[in-house]
N, C-alpha and C positions, 0 to 999 in steps of 0.2 A: 753218556751215562754208562758207567761201568761199576760192577761189583767184583771184588777180588777176595776169594776165600783162601785161607791159608791155615796151617797148623796141623794138618793131618800127618799120619805116619803109622808105623808099626809099634804096637804096644802089647805087653802081656796082659792076660786077664787080670782084672783087679787094678790095672794101672789107670793113668789119667792123661788126658790131652786137653789142650785149650785151642779151640778154633776161633779164628778172627775173620770178620767180614768188613772190608774197607770199601768205602764208596768214593767215586770221583765223578765230577760232573753234576752232582745233585746232592741235596741235603737229606740224610737218612731220617732225621727226626720228623719229617712230614709223612713218613710211611710206617706201616707195620712192617717188621722185619722177621723173616722166618728162616729157620734152618730145616732143611729137608734132607732125606737120604734115599738112596736107591741101591739095593743089593742086586746082584746078578739074577735075572729071571723074575724079579719082583717089581711091583709098581712103586713109583716115587711116593713117599709118605711124609707127612709133617711130623717133625720131631719136637720142635719148640718154636713158639712165635711170641713176639713182644709187641704190644700195641704202641701206636704213635702218641696217643692221648695221655693215658695215665700210667704207662709202663707196666700194665698188667700182663702177665705171662701165661701161656698155655704150654702144657707138657703132655705128650702122649703117655699113657699109663706105664708103658714099659721103661720109661726113663725117669719117671717121677722119683725124687729123692736122690738121684744120681747126677742129673744134668742141671745146670743153671745158666739161664740166658741173661745177658745184661747189655745195656747200651751206654755208650759214652758219646753224647752228642757233641761235645767239644772236639773230640778226635774224629767224629763222623764214622765211628766203628760200632759193631755189635759183636759180642763174644759169646761163645758157648763153651762153658767149662764142663768137661765130661769126666766124671769120676767113676770108680768101680766098674770099669768097662768090661763088657762080656763079649764072647765071640759073636753073638747075634747082633752086636752093634756094628759089625763090619759092613761097610758100604761106602759109596761115594757120597760125600756130604756137600750140599749146596746151600748157599744163602740167597735170599731173594727179597725183593721189596715190593710191597703192594698191600694185600690184606683186604678187609680187616680180620678175616678168620685165619685158619691155619690149614687150608686146603690148597694144594699146588695150583689149581686152576684160578685162584684168586690173586696170583702174583704175576706181575708183568715184567719185572727186571730180575735177571738171574746171573749169578756168578758162574765161574767155570767148573766148580767142584774140586774137592780135595779128598783124597783116598784115606780112609781110616780102616786099618786092619788090626783086629784083636786076635792074637794067636800066641800060643806058647811054642 
């Protein structure tokens, strides 16, 4: 069972990145999938999560209207489209499988993380 997060990088404020989470060894559509982030000195927090049942999504307030989570069950991937990025979005981003909510303690399977840096 593995999750692989990719797509991070360095981007200027106002820019966009698309993160992807790919699974191997299991089928993502049986799980809620979440994107979490952790900045230096801060706790890991839920950014956006998508349910396994009806595809409903949760977004933390600070990313609403800027980030969009989506799942492609045929490709066994979940993406996080991040637009209008801000310096405060800088963190290591992780994808995880579990749920049903969007708190880190509810998730059992974690990817390795991808660094997102928003800076001019």
